C-alpha positions in Angstrom: 7.6 -1.0 16.8 9.1 -1.5 13.3 6.4 -0.9 10.7 3.0 0.8 10.6 0.8 -0.5 7.8 -2.0 1.9 7.2 -4.3 0.3 4.7 -6.7 -2.4 3.6 -7.8 -5.9 4.5 -9.9 -8.3 2.4 -11.3 -11.8 2.5 -10.0 -13.6 -0.6 -12.5 -15.8 -2.3 -10.2 -17.7 -4.8 -11.6 -19.9 -7.6 -9.1 -22.0 -9.5 -10.4 -22.4 -13.0 -9.4 -23.9 -16.3 -10.7 -20.8 -18.1 -13.1 -17.9 -17.6 -16.7 -18.8 -18.6 -18.2 -17.0 -21.6 -21.2 -14.8 -21.2 -24.2 -16.9 -20.0 -22.0 -20.0 -19.5 -21.7 -22.0 -16.3 -18.5 -23.9 -15.7 -17.4 -26.2 -12.9 -14.2 -25.0 -11.2 -11.8 -27.6 -10.0 -10.9 -25.9 -6.7 -11.8 -23.1 -4.3 -9.9 -21.4 -1.4 -11.0 -18.8 1.1 -8.3 -16.8 3.0 -7.3 -13.5 4.4 -6.0 -10.9 2.0 -6.1 -7.2 1.0 -3.0 -5.4 0.0 -2.4 -3.8 3.4 -3.0 -7.0 5.4 -0.9 -9.0 3.0 2.1 -6.7 3.3 1.7 -6.6 7.1 1.6 -10.4 7.4 4.6 -10.9 5.2 6.7 -8.5 7.3 5.4 -10.0 10.5 6.1 -13.6 9.4 9.7 -12.5 8.8 10.0 -11.1 12.3 9.0 -7.4 12.1 6.9 -5.8 14.8 3.9 -4.6 12.8 1.1 -2.1 13.7 -2.0 -2.4 11.5 -4.3 0.6 11.0 -7.4 -0.6 9.2 -11.2 -1.1 9.3 -13.2 -4.3 9.3 -17.0 -4.6 9.1 -19.5 -6.3 11.4 -20.1 -9.3 9.3 -19.0 -12.9 9.6 -15.6 -12.1 8.1 -14.5 -9.5 10.6 -13.6 -11.7 13.6 -11.7 -14.1 11.3 -9.6 -11.2 10.0 -8.8 -9.9 13.4 -7.9 -13.4 14.6 -5.6 -13.8 11.6 -3.7 -10.6 12.4 -3.3 -11.8 16.0 -2.1 -15.2 14.9 0.6 -13.6 12.9 1.7 -11.4 15.8 0.4 -8.1 14.4 -0.7 -5.3 16.8 -4.5 -5.0 16.3 -5.3 -2.0 18.6 -6.2 0.1 15.6 -8.2 -2.6 13.7 -11.5 -0.7 14.0 -15.1 -1.9 13.3 -17.4 -0.2 10.9 -21.1 -1.1 10.6 -21.6 -3.1 7.5 -19.6 -5.3 5.2 -15.9 -6.1 5.4 -13.8 -5.9 2.2 -13.9 -8.9 0.0 -11.9 -9.9 -3.1 -13.2 -12.6 -5.6 -10.1 -13.9 -7.4 -10.0 -16.2 -10.4 -6.8 -18.1 -11.1 -6.5 -20.0 -14.4 -4.5 -23.0 -15.5 -1.5 -20.8 -16.4 -1.5 -19.2 -13.0 -2.8 -15.9 -14.4 -5.2 -14.1 -12.0 -8.1 -11.7 -12.4 -9.3 -9.9 -9.2 -12.3 -7.9 -8.2 -12.3 -5.9 -5.0 -15.3 -4.7 -2.9 -13.8 -2.2 -0.5 -16.5 -2.5 2.2 -15.2 -1.1 5.5 -11.9 -0.1 3.9 -13.7 2.8 2.2 -14.3 4.3 5.7 -10.6 4.4 6.8 -10.1 8.1 7.4 -7.4 10.7 8.2 -9.0 10.9 11.7 -8.1 7.2 12.1 -4.4 8.1 11.3 -4.6 10.9 13.9 -6.2 8.5 16.4 -3.2 6.1 16.1 -0.6 8.9 15.9 1.0 8.2 19.3 1.9 4.6 18.2 2.6 5.3 14.5 5.2 7.9 15.6 7.2 5.0 17.3 7.5 3.2 14.0 10.5 3.2 11.7 8.5 2.9 8.4 5.0 3.7 7.2 3.6 1.4 4.5 0.6 2.5 2.3 -1.4 1.2 -0.6 -4.5 2.5 -2.5 -7.4 0.3 -1.4 -8.4 3.0 1.1 -9.5 6.6 0.4 -6.8 8.8 -1.2 -7.3 11.5 1.4 -6.2 9.0 4.1 -3.1 8.0 2.1 -2.2 11.7 1.6 -2.7 12.4 5.4 -0.4 9.5 6.3 2.3 10.8 3.9 2.1 14.2 5.5 2.3 12.6 8.9 5.4 10.7 7.9 7.1 13.9 6.6 6.1 15.9 9.7 7.6 13.2 12.0 10.6 12.2 9.9 9.3 8.7 9.3 10.1 7.3 5.8 7.0 6.3 3.8 6.6 3.5 1.3 3.7 3.8 -1.1 2.6 0.9 -3.2 0.2 2.7 -5.7 -2.0 -0.3 -6.1 -4.6 -0.7 -7.4 -3.5 2.1 -9.7 -5.7 5.2 -9.7 -5.3 7.7 -12.5 -6.6 10.5 -10.2 -3.6 10.0 -7.8 -2.0 13.4 -7.4 1.7 13.1 -7.7 2.4 16.3 -5.8 0.6 14.8 -2.8 2.8 11.7 -2.8 6.2 13.1 -3.8 7.4 13.0 -0.2 7.4 9.2 -0.2 10.8 7.8 0.3 9.9 4.6 -1.6 7.4 4.6 -4.5 6.8 1.0 -5.6 4.5 0.3 -8.6 4.4 -2.7 -10.9 4.7 -2.1 -14.6 1.0 -1.7 -15.4 0.6 0.7 -12.5 3.6 2.7 -13.7 2.1 2.9 -17.2 -1.3 4.0 -15.9 0.1 6.7 -13.5 2.5 8.2 -16.1 0.5 7.6 -19.3 3.7 6.1 -20.8 4.5 2.7 -22.4 6.4 0.1 -20.5 7.0 -2.4 -23.3 10.7 -2.4 -23.0 13.1 -1.8 -20.1 14.1 1.5 -21.6 10.4 2.4 -21.7 10.1 1.5 -18.0 13.2 3.7 -17.3 11.7 6.6 -19.1 8.4 6.3 -17.2 10.2 5.9 -13.8 12.3 9.0 -14.6 9.2 11.1 -14.8 8.4 10.1 -11.2 11.9 11.0 -10.1 11.5 14.3 -11.8 8.2 14.7 -9.9 10.1 14.4 -6.6 10.2 10.7 -5.8 13.4 9.6 -4.1 13.4 5.9 -4.8 11.3 4.4 -7.6 11.3 0.6 -7.4 9.3 -1.1 -10.3 8.4 -4.8 -10.0 8.4 -6.3 -13.5 7.5 -9.9 -12.9 9.7 -12.2 -15.0 11.8 -9.2 -16.1 13.0 -8.5 -12.6 12.9 -5.3 -10.5 14.1 -1.9 -11.7 15.5 0.5 -8.9 16.0 4.1 -9.9 17.1 7.0 -7.7 19.6 9.9 -7.9 22.6 8.3 -9.6 21.2 4.8 -9.4 19.7 2.8 -12.3 19.8 -0.9 -11.6 17.9 -3.9 -12.9 17.9 -6.9 -10.6 17.0 -10.1 -12.4 14.0 -12.3 -11.5 14.2 -15.7 -10.0 13.0 -18.5 -12.3 10.4 -20.7 -10.5 7.4 -22.8 -11.5 4.4 -20.6 -10.8 1.3 -22.1 -9.2 -0.5 -19.0 -8.1 0.8 -15.4 -8.5 -1.9 -13.8 -6.3 -0.3 -11.6 -3.7 3.2 -11.8 -5.0 3.6 -8.0 -5.2 2.5 -7.7 -1.6 5.0 -10.5 -0.6 7.7 -8.4 -2.2 6.7 -5.2 -0.4 6.3 -6.9 3.0 9.7 -8.6 2.7 11.4 -5.4 1.4 9.9 -3.4 4.4 11.2 -6.0 6.9 14.7 -6.1 5.6 14.9 -2.3 5.0 14.0 -1.7 8.6 16.4 -4.4 9.7 19.4 -3.5 7.6 18.9 -0.1 5.9 20.3 -1.6 2.7 17.9 -0.9 -0.2 19.7 -3.2 -2.7 19.8 -6.1 -0.3 16.2 -5.6 0.7 15.2 -5.6 -3.0 17.2 -8.8 -3.6 15.6 -10.6 -0.6 12.1 -9.4 -1.6 12.7 -10.7 -5.1 13.5 -14.1 -3.8 10.6 -14.1 -1.2 8.0 -13.1 -3.8 9.3 -15.8 -6.2 8.9 -18.4 -3.5 5.3 -17.2 -2.8 4.1 -18.0 -6.3 5.2 -21.6 -6.0 2.4 -22.1 -3.5 -1.4 -21.7 -3.6 -3.2 -18.8 -1.9 -2.2 -15.4 -0.8 -1.0 -15.0 2.8 -0.8 -18.8 3.1 2.0 -18.7 0.5 4.2 -16.4 2.6 7.2 -18.0 4.2 8.1 -17.6 7.8 11.6 -16.4 8.7 12.7 -20.0 9.3 11.3 -21.2 6.0 12.8 -18.3 4.1 16.3 -18.9 5.7 16.2 -22.5 4.3 15.6 -21.4 0.7 
């Protein structure tokens, strides 16, 4: 097994709009799309589509969305032995994408809020066989902390995508992550520092290095990706594409990065590949539906 993704799944309810309605206003939206999403599931699917063997540790509900989510994992070749059922609602994410491809997202965690440290322990025998643990923050923080401790104890590198950003994230609990991968707004919220310029981003990322992080990789949209580590300060440029829907681009980046990191061990190459993969994803509509397979990506 290559990658263990311990995290969330959602059902994406995407409305494509010309603009957000004002208070009390009803507008007709030109299009709607429903698909599988959630940061953990997105990252798992991206890595699996590129050819990684992925183990998913997550919780779904007992509603009409649960079977579809499990079937989607299986269709993408993801190991679902630890996709567990929780009485009640699955996670859902209403998403609004405007004419300029900007998105606004709400998340209702549902069953994701019940993913526990005990679930990590339950899957320990299989997680320990993996080469990388991938985490996000759409599940309880104590579960994230437990997975990081597990990775450290068993010498498995951990990648944490601190999204959606939570100001109560305790940096001392996550400093043992090998890869800490926020976007610019998450970096600003977590550090309390501005990110208006690249130098601002560098200064904020440096505080995370000083807190014990080994590799801080900040995705900056059209400004590219900043990678900082001991003796490393490198800005990789973005790819210029015509965006149709930016939903899930950050997850595409992380899933692709994880795949190539496990495959090659080369951080810079993995960032460069992920940069291109994420750029391709925003040229298509939807979240997981916009993620290229290995064959499609090789043709880019």
